[in-house]
N, C-alpha and C positions, 0 to 999 in steps of 0.2 A: 721651672725654670729648662729653658735649653744651656744644657752647659758645653762646652767646645778642647775635643781633647788634645794635650799639650806634651812639646817635648821636656818631658824629668824628670830627674832622680826621685822624687818625692809625692809630687802632682802628676793626678790623671788626667780633669778636666776642668773649665772654669764657666762659671758661667755671669750675668749679670744683669740686673733686670733697671734700667735708666731711672724707670719711673719711680721704683720702693727705692733706691740706692742701694741696693742688694749686691753683694758678691758671694755667689756660692762657690766651694770647692769644693773638690771629689779628688781625697788620697789615695796612693797607690794601693792602700791595708784597705780600701771599701768604705770609710768612715767619708760623711759629709757636713761641712759645714757652711753656716752661712754669716755673713759678716754685717753690718749692721751702716749706716749713714754713709756709705764707700762713695765718693763721687770718682766721674766717671775718666778723669784723667787718671785716678790710681788705677783704675780695671785695664785703661790704655798701654800703661808703665808695666803691668803685672805682664800683661800678656807680651809685651819688647823685651820684657826683661832676659838679657843671657841666664840669670840665676831665678828662675820663679821660687824655689822654694824662699832663697835667701831674700829674694822682694817681699812673698808673702810674710815672711817670720820681722825685718825690719818696720813695713810701709805700712802692712795692714793689719796682723795679730796684735803687735803691741800699741796699735792706736783704736783701732775701732770694737766695740762689742759684739758679740758673737757667740753663736750658741752651736754646738753639734745637732745635727738634723737626721742622721742616721748611722 
C-alpha cells in the first residue's frame, strides 16, 4: 500500500486502500499499524485534521480493530 507523508509530531505517513477499507499508519518510531473496516470519510478526516495524532486516537484507534504490521 502506498503511504503519503504527513506533517505530524507522531505520524510519519498514512495510506488507505478503499477496496479493502484498510487504513495503514506509519509512526515516527518506524512501527506500522493497519486498521480494518475504516470508511473513506474517516481517512479523509484524518488527512485534513490539524492534529493527526489526536484524530487517530479519538476517531480510529478507539473504534476500529488493528494490528501492528512492522
